[in-house]
ZAKOL-250473 format. One line per field, with one value per residue (C-alpha): residue number from 0; x, y, z. Coordinates in nm, 3 decimals, decimal comma. Layout:
<rs>
resi: (NUM / ...)
px: (X / ...)
py: (Y / ...)
pz: (Z / ...)
</rs>
This chain:
<rs>
resi: (0 / 1 / 2 / 3 / 4 / 5 / 6 / 7 / 8 / 9 / 10 / 11 / 12 / 13 / 14 / 15 / 16 / 17 / 18 / 19 / 20 / 21 / 22 / 23 / 24 / 25 / 26 / 27 / 28 / 29 / 30 / 31 / 32 / 33 / 34 / 35 / 36 / 37 / 38 / 39 / 40 / 41 / 42 / 43 / 44 / 45 / 46 / 47 / 48 / 49 / 50 / 51 / 52 / 53 / 54 / 55 / 56 / 57 / 58 / 59 / 60 / 61 / 62 / 63 / 64 / 65 / 66 / 67 / 68 / 69 / 70 / 71 / 72 / 73 / 74 / 75 / 76 / 77 / 78 / 79 / 80 / 81 / 82 / 83 / 84 / 85 / 86 / 87 / 88 / 89 / 90 / 91 / 92 / 93 / 94 / 95 / 96 / 97 / 98 / 99 / 100 / 101 / 102 / 103 / 104 / 105 / 106 / 107 / 108 / 109 / 110 / 111 / 112 / 113 / 114 / 115 / 116 / 117 / 118 / 119 / 120 / 121 / 122 / 123 / 124 / 125 / 126 / 127 / 128 / 129 / 130 / 131 / 132 / 133 / 134 / 135 / 136 / 137 / 138 / 139 / 140 / 141 / 142 / 143 / 144 / 145 / 146 / 147 / 148 / 149 / 150 / 151 / 152 / 153 / 154 / 155 / 156 / 157 / 158 / 159 / 160 / 161 / 162 / 163 / 164 / 165 / 166 / 167 / 168 / 169 / 170 / 171 / 172 / 173 / 174 / 175 / 176 / 177 / 178 / 179 / 180 / 181 / 182 / 183 / 184 / 185 / 186 / 187 / 188 / 189 / 190 / 191 / 192 / 193 / 194 / 195 / 196 / 197 / 198 / 199 / 200 / 201 / 202 / 203 / 204 / 205 / 206 / 207 / 208 / 209 / 210 / 211 / 212 / 213 / 214 / 215 / 216 / 217 / 218 / 219 / 220 / 221 / 222 / 223 / 224 / 225 / 226 / 227 / 228 / 229 / 230 / 231 / 232 / 233 / 234 / 235 / 236 / 237 / 238 / 239 / 240 / 241 / 242 / 243 / 244 / 245 / 246 / 247 / 248 / 249 / 250 / 251 / 252 / 253 / 254 / 255 / 256 / 257 / 258 / 259 / 260 / 261 / 262 / 263 / 264 / 265 / 266 / 267 / 268 / 269 / 270 / 271 / 272 / 273 / 274 / 275 / 276 / 277 / 278 / 279 / 280 / 281 / 282 / 283 / 284 / 285 / 286 / 287 / 288 / 289 / 290 / 291 / 292 / 293 / 294 / 295 / 296 / 297 / 298 / 299 / 300 / 301 / 302 / 303 / 304 / 305 / 306 / 307 / 308 / 309 / 310 / 311 / 312 / 313 / 314 / 315 / 316 / 317 / 318 / 319 / 320 / 321 / 322 / 323 / 324 / 325 / 326 / 327 / 328 / 329 / 330 / 331 / 332 / 333 / 334 / 335 / 336 / 337 / 338 / 339 / 340 / 341 / 342 / 343 / 344 / 345 / 346 / 347 / 348 / 349 / 350 / 351 / 352 / 353 / 354 / 355 / 356 / 357 / 358 / 359 / 360 / 361 / 362 / 363 / 364 / 365 / 366 / 367 / 368 / 369 / 370 / 371 / 372 / 373 / 374 / 375 / 376 / 377 / 378 / 379 / 380 / 381 / 382 / 383 / 384 / 385 / 386 / 387 / 388 / 389 / 390)
px: (13,513 / 13,416 / 13,070 / 13,231 / 13,367 / 13,174 / 13,029 / 13,294 / 13,577 / 13,417 / 13,348 / 13,699 / 13,829 / 13,622 / 13,746 / 14,104 / 14,028 / 13,901 / 14,179 / 14,447 / 14,295 / 14,356 / 14,699 / 14,832 / 14,713 / 14,973 / 15,257 / 15,395 / 15,415 / 15,607 / 15,947 / 15,838 / 15,719 / 16,038 / 16,255 / 16,060 / 16,160 / 16,523 / 16,505 / 16,686 / 16,679 / 16,814 / 16,530 / 16,282 / 16,429 / 16,406 / 16,044 / 15,938 / 16,145 / 16,006 / 15,654 / 15,691 / 15,851 / 15,559 / 15,336 / 15,524 / 15,492 / 15,114 / 15,044 / 15,110 / 14,908 / 14,609 / 14,616 / 14,630 / 14,359 / 14,130 / 14,150 / 13,987 / 13,718 / 13,537 / 13,779 / 13,569 / 13,600 / 13,980 / 13,971 / 13,741 / 13,957 / 14,273 / 14,127 / 13,979 / 14,307 / 14,495 / 14,225 / 14,252 / 14,633 / 14,727 / 14,602 / 14,823 / 15,117 / 14,978 / 15,093 / 15,429 / 15,714 / 16,012 / 16,133 / 16,087 / 15,726 / 15,661 / 15,826 / 15,599 / 15,277 / 15,364 / 15,437 / 15,100 / 14,932 / 15,106 / 15,004 / 14,650 / 14,763 / 14,918 / 14,590 / 14,387 / 14,627 / 14,631 / 14,264 / 14,156 / 14,355 / 14,220 / 13,866 / 13,913 / 14,052 / 13,757 / 13,521 / 13,645 / 13,713 / 14,081 / 14,109 / 14,013 / 14,221 / 14,503 / 14,245 / 14,058 / 14,374 / 14,475 / 14,141 / 14,189 / 14,534 / 14,396 / 14,139 / 14,409 / 14,626 / 14,329 / 14,299 / 14,669 / 14,598 / 14,314 / 14,477 / 14,778 / 14,554 / 14,344 / 14,668 / 14,770 / 14,437 / 14,479 / 14,845 / 14,787 / 14,881 / 14,894 / 15,175 / 15,380 / 15,369 / 15,008 / 14,867 / 15,062 / 14,917 / 14,569 / 14,604 / 14,716 / 14,426 / 14,169 / 14,283 / 14,056 / 13,746 / 13,819 / 13,974 / 13,648 / 13,446 / 13,646 / 13,564 / 13,194 / 13,185 / 13,358 / 13,133 / 12,811 / 12,910 / 13,108 / 12,932 / 13,178 / 13,168 / 13,183 / 13,519 / 13,615 / 13,786 / 14,136 / 14,216 / 14,449 / 14,812 / 14,722 / 14,909 / 15,148 / 15,510 / 15,805 / 15,800 / 15,443 / 15,493 / 15,412 / 15,701 / 15,803 / 15,621 / 15,936 / 16,107 / 15,813 / 15,830 / 16,207 / 16,171 / 15,901 / 16,087 / 16,416 / 16,241 / 16,083 / 16,432 / 16,553 / 16,235 / 16,298 / 16,105 / 15,892 / 15,952 / 16,312 / 16,186 / 16,035 / 16,357 / 16,549 / 16,302 / 16,326 / 16,704 / 16,673 / 16,505 / 16,155 / 15,858 / 15,659 / 15,356 / 15,560 / 15,582 / 15,211 / 15,167 / 15,454 / 15,317 / 14,972 / 15,108 / 15,294 / 14,974 / 14,783 / 15,011 / 14,973 / 14,594 / 14,573 / 14,794 / 14,701 / 14,377 / 14,481 / 14,813 / 14,627 / 14,395 / 14,694 / 14,869 / 14,558 / 14,566 / 14,936 / 15,096 / 15,154 / 15,512 / 15,623 / 15,454 / 15,657 / 15,980 / 15,883 / 15,794 / 16,119 / 16,324 / 16,130 / 16,210 / 16,584 / 16,599 / 16,386 / 16,593 / 16,918 / 16,755 / 16,623 / 16,969 / 17,116 / 16,844 / 16,990 / 16,670 / 16,326 / 16,161 / 16,385 / 16,331 / 15,955 / 15,980 / 16,160 / 15,885 / 15,626 / 15,825 / 15,853 / 15,474 / 15,445 / 15,641 / 15,379 / 15,110 / 15,318 / 15,390 / 15,154 / 14,834 / 15,024 / 15,224 / 14,906 / 14,723 / 15,009 / 15,022 / 14,645 / 14,687 / 14,992 / 14,809 / 14,475 / 14,175 / 14,138 / 14,488 / 14,482 / 14,482 / 14,794 / 14,951 / 14,903 / 15,027 / 15,354 / 15,389 / 15,309 / 15,510 / 15,828 / 15,816 / 15,753 / 16,014 / 16,301 / 16,193 / 16,338 / 16,706 / 16,642 / 16,473 / 16,740 / 17,017 / 16,853 / 16,840 / 17,207 / 17,319 / 17,121 / 17,266 / 17,629 / 17,677 / 17,408 / 17,120 / 17,328 / 17,486 / 17,143 / 16,996 / 17,275 / 17,247 / 16,871 / 16,891 / 17,131 / 16,896 / 16,601 / 16,798 / 16,866 / 16,493 / 16,422 / 16,659 / 16,482 / 16,148 / 16,274 / 16,367 / 16,029 / 15,855 / 16,027 / 15,930 / 15,641 / 15,432 / 15,134 / 14,843 / 14,761 / 14,387 / 14,395 / 14,098)
py: (7,379 / 7,267 / 7,158 / 6,886 / 6,708 / 6,479 / 6,638 / 6,486 / 6,636 / 6,981 / 6,957 / 6,832 / 7,121 / 7,372 / 7,215 / 7,261 / 7,619 / 7,716 / 7,522 / 7,690 / 8,032 / 7,956 / 7,799 / 8,065 / 8,348 / 8,214 / 8,059 / 8,374 / 8,539 / 8,258 / 8,407 / 8,730 / 8,539 / 8,333 / 8,645 / 8,810 / 8,526 / 8,509 / 8,229 / 8,236 / 8,052 / 7,730 / 7,728 / 7,787 / 7,491 / 7,281 / 7,394 / 7,278 / 6,961 / 6,867 / 6,946 / 6,718 / 6,446 / 6,458 / 6,439 / 6,131 / 5,944 / 5,933 / 5,924 / 5,560 / 5,452 / 5,670 / 5,562 / 5,193 / 5,236 / 5,407 / 5,094 / 4,895 / 5,145 / 5,452 / 5,719 / 6,028 / 6,025 / 6,026 / 6,312 / 6,518 / 6,449 / 6,559 / 6,886 / 6,959 / 6,900 / 7,135 / 7,403 / 7,397 / 7,383 / 7,653 / 7,958 / 7,861 / 8,019 / 8,354 / 8,276 / 8,114 / 8,262 / 8,079 / 7,923 / 7,573 / 7,648 / 7,757 / 7,434 / 7,233 / 7,406 / 7,377 / 7,006 / 6,946 / 7,128 / 6,891 / 6,587 / 6,686 / 6,693 / 6,350 / 6,208 / 6,342 / 6,337 / 5,976 / 5,899 / 6,219 / 6,139 / 5,783 / 5,918 / 6,156 / 5,878 / 5,656 / 5,933 / 5,984 / 5,757 / 5,666 / 5,851 / 6,182 / 6,163 / 6,398 / 6,668 / 6,594 / 6,607 / 6,918 / 7,082 / 6,991 / 7,148 / 7,454 / 7,508 / 7,452 / 7,718 / 7,955 / 7,947 / 8,026 / 8,337 / 8,459 / 8,386 / 8,618 / 8,896 / 8,873 / 8,889 / 9,207 / 9,373 / 9,293 / 9,393 / 9,724 / 10,001 / 9,782 / 9,730 / 9,438 / 9,183 / 9,258 / 9,248 / 8,934 / 8,755 / 8,876 / 8,729 / 8,396 / 8,382 / 8,470 / 8,171 / 7,958 / 8,085 / 7,963 / 7,646 / 7,551 / 7,649 / 7,395 / 7,122 / 7,214 / 7,200 / 6,861 / 6,715 / 6,815 / 6,782 / 6,461 / 6,130 / 5,845 / 5,607 / 5,236 / 5,065 / 4,704 / 4,698 / 4,556 / 4,280 / 4,350 / 4,329 / 4,389 / 4,720 / 4,737 / 4,643 / 4,686 / 4,323 / 4,351 / 4,663 / 4,628 / 4,681 / 5,045 / 5,144 / 5,132 / 5,366 / 5,605 / 5,612 / 5,656 / 5,947 / 6,129 / 6,075 / 6,204 / 6,507 / 6,577 / 6,577 / 6,841 / 7,049 / 7,383 / 7,457 / 7,748 / 7,948 / 7,980 / 8,216 / 8,428 / 8,411 / 8,537 / 8,823 / 8,912 / 8,915 / 9,164 / 9,407 / 9,406 / 9,550 / 9,300 / 9,344 / 9,214 / 8,866 / 8,776 / 8,958 / 8,764 / 8,442 / 8,518 / 8,596 / 8,265 / 8,078 / 8,266 / 8,091 / 7,755 / 7,781 / 7,897 / 7,616 / 7,310 / 7,209 / 7,279 / 7,104 / 6,805 / 6,792 / 6,825 / 6,537 / 6,317 / 6,378 / 6,397 / 6,170 / 6,205 / 6,079 / 6,339 / 6,612 / 6,507 / 6,538 / 6,892 / 6,981 / 6,859 / 7,038 / 7,359 / 7,323 / 7,279 / 7,602 / 7,786 / 7,727 / 7,822 / 8,147 / 8,207 / 8,163 / 8,411 / 8,673 / 8,988 / 9,190 / 9,117 / 9,156 / 8,894 / 8,657 / 8,698 / 8,622 / 8,299 / 8,224 / 8,250 / 8,002 / 7,777 / 7,786 / 7,666 / 7,350 / 7,266 / 7,272 / 7,029 / 6,781 / 6,777 / 6,637 / 6,427 / 6,243 / 6,153 / 6,044 / 5,807 / 5,672 / 5,616 / 5,338 / 5,181 / 4,984 / 4,799 / 5,004 / 4,812 / 4,920 / 5,271 / 5,446 / 5,262 / 5,333 / 5,706 / 5,665 / 5,521 / 5,812 / 6,083 / 5,917 / 5,875 / 6,226 / 6,383 / 6,176 / 6,308 / 6,666 / 6,688 / 6,656 / 6,836 / 7,134 / 7,182 / 7,143 / 7,407 / 7,651 / 7,594 / 7,637 / 7,960 / 8,096 / 7,993 / 7,980 / 8,207 / 8,172 / 8,098 / 7,788 / 7,674 / 7,722 / 7,528 / 7,238 / 7,212 / 7,259 / 6,967 / 6,750 / 6,848 / 6,760 / 6,412 / 6,370 / 6,481 / 6,216 / 5,952 / 6,078 / 6,047 / 5,686 / 5,629 / 5,780 / 5,528 / 5,226 / 5,353 / 5,155 / 4,984 / 4,944 / 4,588 / 4,583 / 4,912 / 5,144)
pz: (12,862 / 13,213 / 13,089 / 12,875 / 13,184 / 13,420 / 13,736 / 13,964 / 13,756 / 13,775 / 14,151 / 14,227 / 14,019 / 14,218 / 14,542 / 14,428 / 14,325 / 14,671 / 14,842 / 14,637 / 14,700 / 15,068 / 15,018 / 14,785 / 15,007 / 15,248 / 15,047 / 14,877 / 15,220 / 15,390 / 15,291 / 15,467 / 15,772 / 15,776 / 15,749 / 16,030 / 16,266 / 16,147 / 15,887 / 15,549 / 15,217 / 15,368 / 15,621 / 15,337 / 15,152 / 15,467 / 15,511 / 15,164 / 15,181 / 15,523 / 15,407 / 15,105 / 15,315 / 15,561 / 15,257 / 15,134 / 15,462 / 15,428 / 15,054 / 14,982 / 15,286 / 15,195 / 14,831 / 14,916 / 15,182 / 14,929 / 14,712 / 14,995 / 15,096 / 14,968 / 14,845 / 14,922 / 15,306 / 15,281 / 15,030 / 15,255 / 15,563 / 15,384 / 15,262 / 15,606 / 15,791 / 15,558 / 15,589 / 15,969 / 15,992 / 15,739 / 15,937 / 16,234 / 16,049 / 16,167 / 16,522 / 16,440 / 16,642 / 16,494 / 16,171 / 16,308 / 16,400 / 16,040 / 15,919 / 16,154 / 16,049 / 15,681 / 15,731 / 15,900 / 15,612 / 15,371 / 15,576 / 15,476 / 15,114 / 15,163 / 15,291 / 15,001 / 14,704 / 14,582 / 14,663 / 14,487 / 14,173 / 14,173 / 14,221 / 13,930 / 13,708 / 13,807 / 13,689 / 13,331 / 13,028 / 12,974 / 12,640 / 12,805 / 13,122 / 13,027 / 12,952 / 13,277 / 13,488 / 13,295 / 13,380 / 13,746 / 13,746 / 13,564 / 13,840 / 14,101 / 13,940 / 13,897 / 14,275 / 14,291 / 14,082 / 14,304 / 14,642 / 14,602 / 14,470 / 14,786 / 14,984 / 14,799 / 14,884 / 15,254 / 15,258 / 15,082 / 15,321 / 15,630 / 15,879 / 15,748 / 16,029 / 16,130 / 15,775 / 15,683 / 15,986 / 15,889 / 15,539 / 15,683 / 15,930 / 15,661 / 15,453 / 15,673 / 15,486 / 15,130 / 15,272 / 15,445 / 15,136 / 14,937 / 15,191 / 15,172 / 14,790 / 14,793 / 15,063 / 14,888 / 14,523 / 14,465 / 14,407 / 14,430 / 14,133 / 14,215 / 14,206 / 14,271 / 14,614 / 14,623 / 14,868 / 15,158 / 15,046 / 14,682 / 14,658 / 14,362 / 14,412 / 14,180 / 14,075 / 13,944 / 13,731 / 13,359 / 13,114 / 13,106 / 13,426 / 13,640 / 13,393 / 13,413 / 13,794 / 13,790 / 13,549 / 13,747 / 14,075 / 13,934 / 13,792 / 14,132 / 14,284 / 14,036 / 14,010 / 14,175 / 14,492 / 14,374 / 14,692 / 14,569 / 14,300 / 14,576 / 14,778 / 14,472 / 14,424 / 14,791 / 14,759 / 14,472 / 14,710 / 14,560 / 14,748 / 14,955 / 14,723 / 14,428 / 14,580 / 14,567 / 14,233 / 14,071 / 14,219 / 14,082 / 13,734 / 13,724 / 13,802 / 13,533 / 13,282 / 13,460 / 13,462 / 13,100 / 12,964 / 13,171 / 12,998 / 12,634 / 12,688 / 12,831 / 12,530 / 12,298 / 12,475 / 12,440 / 12,063 / 11,976 / 12,236 / 12,609 / 12,602 / 12,347 / 12,548 / 12,854 / 12,656 / 12,552 / 12,911 / 13,060 / 12,794 / 12,861 / 13,230 / 13,164 / 12,966 / 13,220 / 13,532 / 13,361 / 13,244 / 13,595 / 13,740 / 13,493 / 13,549 / 13,697 / 13,735 / 13,883 / 13,541 / 13,380 / 13,670 / 13,644 / 13,271 / 13,359 / 13,611 / 13,330 / 13,118 / 13,422 / 13,447 / 13,087 / 13,165 / 13,430 / 13,162 / 12,958 / 13,237 / 13,538 / 13,389 / 13,137 / 13,405 / 13,592 / 13,277 / 13,190 / 13,544 / 13,554 / 13,294 / 13,458 / 13,727 / 13,713 / 13,823 / 14,151 / 14,259 / 14,115 / 14,455 / 14,566 / 14,228 / 14,270 / 14,626 / 14,492 / 14,250 / 14,504 / 14,777 / 14,573 / 14,427 / 14,767 / 14,950 / 14,740 / 14,808 / 15,162 / 15,067 / 14,736 / 14,898 / 15,161 / 14,900 / 14,682 / 14,972 / 15,056 / 14,694 / 14,664 / 14,987 / 14,930 / 14,550 / 14,410 / 14,169 / 13,858 / 14,013 / 14,133 / 13,785 / 13,612 / 13,857 / 13,819 / 13,442 / 13,410 / 13,615 / 13,397 / 13,084 / 13,224 / 13,280 / 12,923 / 12,791 / 13,002 / 12,873 / 12,517 / 12,581 / 12,743 / 12,439 / 12,213 / 12,426 / 12,633 / 12,875 / 12,720 / 12,960 / 13,052 / 13,116 / 13,303 / 13,258)
</rs>
């Protein structure tokens, strides 16, 4: 329950809820917007890859900077930038403009991501971190349930291009509410500032930490860009209202599983939970590629959502004990930066495979990559990183 978590964890969760209401009002409609200006699946892949690359360029810097100053101002600035940029999609007139706006939105995520995760880790005891990160992801995904439902209400009965633009413009309201909740509700716990140049480097990683980073980065390269599910649904000829509804249903599963899976990982072992999550992913994407009807594809999307519950909070909980507390922001910056950086080539490659080879080939390729990550996770579980004074 939310009441069992410290105030900062709850407030950061509410901030993510409002922010994801705003973000997910827009994201399921981007394939429609892209199609309306002549863009295809490859352009969608480029959009998500470029957005994650822009994200990567800033994450390490913001994480390391938060180790030398207060973390909260960076977190507020990141959420505010994204809230202001996202509605500009309503006026985009070309695929490249949508790519640019989406990238600026993700720059905001890059500014806030590592400092926010470090702030959350600073606010909760180490033994409870998987549950706390799981709760945060659950609130994030709850927003991703509500946002598409708001989009459906606005879209209902309206002219397609006009109502889509209206949804995108209205996303400004919940985005700014999230910034307000964060600004008023979070009290930053004290942390020992790191000295300049104290950011973690590969040579200073504890035993096993490099393997953990390699595993999470490789998995990020093979994790399907979720808009590809929407592109597949659109290619099956579904009604425009199905896109936000399917997106919302997927996030119902994510929100419902994130906290209990985090608690389970805290009790039974985080490394083993990662193995289960990566194996679930491998099965999921192959099933998605073989799905010949919208209903089967949406079933695969629900299974895909389950793997998020098994991996997202658990990865961050493991990483929170990899570096000393004074360098935690930079540590999360390394994690976020590496995983985002691989997304540009991966996203564009996924779009090309979907366009030229079809969904089955895409699913098999991604499934094989997920299986490799599961094997790495199994090795990591047998010789996992042991924290060295990290709290």
